[in-house]
Structure formats: C-alpha cells, structure tokens
C-alpha positions as CSV (number, residue, x, y, z in Angstrom):
1,M,0.0,0.0,0.0
2,V,1.3,3.4,-1.0
3,T,0.6,6.1,1.6
4,V,0.5,9.8,0.5
5,A,-0.6,12.8,2.5
6,P,-4.1,13.9,1.5
7,A,-2.7,17.4,0.6
8,D,-0.2,15.8,-1.8
9,Q,-2.9,13.7,-3.4
10,R,-4.9,16.9,-4.1
11,R,-1.8,18.6,-5.3
12,L,-1.5,15.8,-7.9
13,L,-4.8,17.0,-9.3
14,Q,-3.2,20.4,-9.9
15,V,-0.3,18.8,-11.6
16,Q,-2.7,16.9,-13.9
17,A,-4.6,20.1,-14.7
18,L,-1.3,21.7,-15.7
19,D,-0.2,18.7,-17.7
20,T,-3.5,18.8,-19.5
21,R,-3.0,22.4,-20.3
22,L,0.5,21.7,-21.6
23,D,-1.0,19.0,-23.9
24,Q,-3.6,21.5,-25.1
25,L,-1.0,24.1,-25.8
26,A,1.2,21.6,-27.7
27,H,-1.9,20.5,-29.7
28,T,-3.0,24.0,-30.5
29,R,0.5,25.0,-31.6
30,S,0.8,22.0,-33.9
31,T,-2.6,22.6,-35.5
32,L,-2.6,26.4,-35.9
33,P,-4.7,27.3,-38.9
34,E,-2.2,30.1,-39.6
35,A,0.6,27.6,-39.8
36,A,-1.4,25.3,-42.1
37,R,-2.2,28.3,-44.3
38,A,1.4,29.5,-44.3
39,A,2.6,26.0,-45.4
40,E,0.0,26.0,-48.1
41,L,1.0,29.4,-49.4
42,D,4.7,28.6,-49.2
43,A,4.2,25.5,-51.3
44,L,2.2,27.5,-53.8
45,A,4.8,30.3,-53.9
46,R,7.5,27.7,-54.6
47,T,5.5,26.4,-57.5
48,L,4.8,29.9,-58.9
49,R,8.5,30.8,-58.6
50,D,9.4,27.7,-60.6
51,D,6.7,28.7,-63.2
52,V,8.1,32.3,-63.4
53,V,11.6,31.0,-64.0
54,L,10.4,28.7,-66.7
55,L,8.3,31.4,-68.4
56,R,11.2,33.9,-68.2
57,T,13.4,31.3,-69.9
58,K,10.8,30.8,-72.6
59,V,10.4,34.5,-73.2
60,S,14.2,34.9,-73.4
61,D,14.4,32.1,-75.9
62,L,11.7,33.6,-78.0
63,D,13.4,37.0,-77.9
64,R,16.5,35.4,-79.4
65,E,14.3,33.5,-81.9
66,L,12.5,36.7,-82.8
67,Q,15.7,38.6,-83.3
68,R,17.0,35.9,-85.6
69,A,13.7,36.0,-87.6
70,E,13.9,39.8,-87.8
71,N,17.5,39.6,-89.0
72,D,16.5,37.0,-91.7
73,V,13.7,39.3,-92.9
74,Q,16.0,42.3,-92.9
75,A,18.7,40.5,-94.8
76,V,16.2,39.5,-97.5
77,R,14.8,43.0,-97.7
78,D,18.3,44.5,-98.0
79,R,19.2,42.1,-100.9
80,A,15.8,42.7,-102.6
81,A,16.4,46.5,-102.3
82,R,19.9,46.2,-103.9
83,N,18.6,44.0,-106.7
84,K,15.6,46.4,-107.3
85,A,18.0,49.3,-107.5
86,R,20.1,47.5,-110.1
87,L,17.0,46.7,-112.1
88,D,15.8,50.3,-111.9
89,S,19.2,51.5,-113.1
90,G,19.0,49.3,-116.2
91,Q,22.7,48.5,-116.0
92,G,23.8,45.1,-117.2
93,S,23.0,42.7,-120.0
94,A,19.5,41.6,-120.7
95,K,20.3,38.2,-119.4
96,D,21.6,39.6,-116.1
97,L,18.5,41.8,-115.8
98,V,16.2,38.8,-116.3
99,G,18.1,36.9,-113.7
100,L,17.8,39.8,-111.3
101,Q,14.1,40.0,-111.9
102,H,13.7,36.3,-111.1
103,E,15.7,36.7,-108.0
104,V,13.7,39.7,-106.9
105,E,10.5,37.7,-107.3
106,S,12.1,34.8,-105.4
107,L,13.2,37.1,-102.6
108,A,9.7,38.5,-102.3
109,R,8.3,35.0,-101.8
110,R,11.1,34.3,-99.3
111,Q,10.4,37.5,-97.5
112,S,6.7,36.6,-97.2
113,V,7.5,33.3,-95.6
114,L,10.0,34.8,-93.3
115,E,7.6,37.5,-92.2
116,D,5.0,34.9,-91.5
117,T,7.5,33.1,-89.3
118,E,8.4,36.4,-87.6
119,L,4.8,37.0,-86.9
120,E,4.2,33.5,-85.5
121,V,7.2,34.0,-83.2
122,M,6.0,37.4,-82.1
123,E,2.6,35.9,-81.2
124,R,4.1,33.1,-79.2
125,R,6.4,35.6,-77.4
126,E,3.4,37.8,-76.6
127,E,1.5,34.8,-75.2
128,Q,4.4,33.7,-73.0
129,A,5.0,37.2,-71.9
130,G,1.4,37.6,-70.9
131,L,1.5,34.3,-68.9
132,L,4.7,35.6,-67.3
133,E,3.1,38.8,-66.2
134,T,0.0,37.0,-64.9
135,T,2.1,34.4,-63.0
136,Q,4.4,37.1,-61.5
137,A,1.4,39.1,-60.3
138,R,-0.1,36.0,-58.7
139,L,3.3,35.2,-57.1
140,D,3.5,38.7,-55.7
141,G,0.0,38.4,-54.3
142,V,0.8,35.0,-52.7
143,A,4.0,36.3,-51.3
144,A,2.2,39.3,-49.7
145,E,-0.4,37.0,-48.2
146,L,2.3,34.6,-47.0
147,A,4.1,37.4,-45.2
148,T,0.9,38.5,-43.4
149,V,-0.1,34.9,-42.5
150,A,3.5,34.0,-41.4
151,A,3.5,37.1,-39.1
152,A,0.2,36.0,-37.5
153,R,1.5,32.5,-37.1
154,D,4.7,33.6,-35.5
155,A,2.8,35.9,-33.1
156,R,0.4,33.2,-32.1
157,Q,3.3,30.7,-31.6
158,A,5.2,33.2,-29.5
159,E,2.0,33.7,-27.4
160,L,1.6,29.9,-26.9
161,D,5.3,29.5,-26.1
162,A,5.1,32.2,-23.5
163,E,2.1,30.5,-21.9
164,R,3.8,27.1,-22.1
165,V,6.8,28.4,-20.1
166,E,4.5,29.9,-17.5
167,V,2.6,26.7,-17.2
168,E,5.8,24.6,-17.0
169,D,7.0,26.8,-14.1
170,D,3.6,26.3,-12.3
171,R,3.8,22.6,-13.0
172,K,7.3,22.3,-11.6
173,A,6.3,24.2,-8.5
174,A,3.1,22.0,-8.0
175,A,5.1,18.8,-8.4
176,T,8.0,19.7,-6.1
177,G,8.1,17.5,-3.1
178,L,5.4,15.0,-4.3
179,P,6.2,11.4,-3.3
180,E,8.3,9.7,-6.0
181,A,6.2,6.4,-5.8
182,M,3.0,8.3,-6.5
183,V,4.6,10.4,-9.3
184,K,5.9,7.2,-11.0
185,V,2.5,5.6,-11.0
186,Y,0.9,8.9,-12.3
187,E,3.4,9.3,-15.1
188,R,3.0,5.7,-16.2
189,L,-0.8,6.0,-16.3
190,R,-0.8,9.3,-18.0
191,G,1.4,7.9,-20.8
192,R,-1.1,5.1,-21.2
193,L,-4.4,6.8,-20.6
194,G,-3.8,10.5,-21.2
195,S,-4.4,11.3,-17.5
196,G,-3.1,9.5,-14.4
197,V,-5.3,10.8,-11.6
198,A,-9.0,11.5,-11.2
199,Q,-11.4,12.5,-8.5
200,L,-13.6,10.1,-6.7
201,V,-17.1,11.4,-7.0
202,E,-20.5,10.2,-6.0
203,G,-20.9,8.1,-9.2
204,G,-17.3,6.7,-9.1
205,C,-14.2,7.7,-11.0
206,D,-14.5,10.9,-13.1
207,G,-11.6,9.7,-15.2
208,C,-13.1,6.6,-16.9
209,R,-16.6,7.5,-15.7
210,M,-17.4,3.8,-15.2
211,P,-20.3,3.7,-12.7
212,M,-19.6,2.3,-9.3
213,A,-22.2,1.0,-6.9
214,P,-22.7,3.3,-3.9
215,V,-21.4,0.6,-1.6
216,E,-18.1,0.5,-3.6
217,V,-17.7,4.3,-3.4
218,G,-18.5,4.2,0.3
219,A,-15.9,1.5,0.9
220,L,-13.3,3.6,-0.8
221,L,-14.2,6.7,1.1
222,R,-13.8,4.8,4.4
223,R,-10.2,3.8,3.5
224,P,-7.4,5.7,5.4
225,A,-7.1,9.2,4.2
226,D,-3.4,8.8,3.4
227,E,-3.8,5.6,1.3
228,M,-3.3,6.2,-2.4
229,L,-6.5,4.8,-3.9
230,R,-6.7,3.3,-7.4
231,C,-9.8,3.0,-9.7
232,P,-10.7,-0.6,-10.0
233,E,-11.7,-0.1,-13.7
234,C,-9.0,2.2,-15.2
235,E,-6.4,2.0,-12.4
236,R,-6.1,5.8,-12.2
237,I,-5.1,7.3,-8.9
238,L,-8.3,8.4,-7.1
239,V,-8.4,11.5,-5.0
240,R,-11.1,11.7,-2.4
241,P,-13.1,14.8,-1.7
242,E,-11.3,17.0,0.9
243,G,-11.9,15.7,4.4
244,A,-13.0,12.1,3.4
245,G,-11.2,9.0,4.6
246,A,-10.8,7.3,7.9
C-alpha cells in the first residue's frame, strides 16, 4: 500500500490540470490554422516561382528566336532592295536583268515566308510574356499574403510558447516534493491513458466514468485518508473529496 498525505494527493490533481493544459498548448501549436495556411501558401509560392523562372526562360528564348527572324527578314529586304536598285538602273545585260528580276520575285516570296515566321514567333512571345506577367502578379499576391499569415503564425506561436513556459513553471512548483512512488504511477498511467489521476465522485471515477455502486464508493471513502487509492476499472489514482477518509 502506498501512503500519501491527502494534501499531496490533491496537489497531484493540480499537476494533472497543468499537464492537460500543456498538452492542449502543444496540440494548439501543432494545429494552428495560420501555420497550415502558411505552409499551403509557401508550397504555392515555390510552384509559382518555378513557373516564373520557366516562363522567363521561354520569353528569353523567344526573344532570341524573334531577333533571328527579324535579321533574316531584314537580310532579304536588303538584298531585294539592292537588286531592285540595279534593275531600276537598267545597267547590265538583258540576261543579267532577267536573272535579277527572277531573284527579286524569289526574294519577295522568301520575305513573305520569313515575315509569317516572324509574326508567329511574335505571337508566341506575346502569349508567353502575358503568362509571365500574370504568373508574376499571382506570385506577388501569394508572397504578400504569406508574409501576413506568417507574421500572424509567429505571433500566435510566441504567445503559446510564453504561456507554455509559464505553465511549465507552475507545474514544476506544483510537483515539487510529491512522493516519488506516486509520481511514477501517475506518469505511467498518464502515458497510457492520457491522464493519471482522477477525482472520486459520487458516481465513481470521473476519469473513466465507469459507474460504481454506492457501496463501492462508500468503501473507498472509508479507507485511510493517506492511502493512495486506485480506480478498480481504469487504475487511475483516485483522490477523495477533501476531508474524506478514515
């Protein structure tokens, strides 16, 4: 039989209340909606940043492709202009002038094809640039929301951490001097059941809430006041009402 002063038994209830509060604080901290939202936004921001990098690369590639297309068109225009100038001057043999005329016509067809290519590249570049602008704007919005949510998360976590330190100090003070044998039983039961001590009430144990016959409750109440009682159902330490016990 483990004997514990009635005051220490009641103090164990205070320890349990503080341990319960610590569990609540830990659960609240681990399930903060601000933290969940911040994680969601952070993942979205990473995806959008990757999209922005990819789109910038595409736009840059298309800029180079467009520059090449413009150069090709300009080269054909320049050559066609030179040939046209020679034709207009009438200098050269008839055969040469006929050849120049054919080349001018060929260059005109080539210029048309190259200009179509240039236009197609311009359209693709415009499309990708528009996507880049939209994606960058979305990223900026997500980053702004993330900063706000993260600040709220950090503030709430700091608040919970401050309360945890305070409760831990109170718990240490409440547990100081408690009999080691009782504390060992309490900690073992708390690890298994979530709570290691309960009050003995009229209906029985308020931990497991399994009903006890009045005669059983009465028998427990008549046990020596310094005897550490245990619930016959859940095995939690039972604390009598103040003043009860032989």
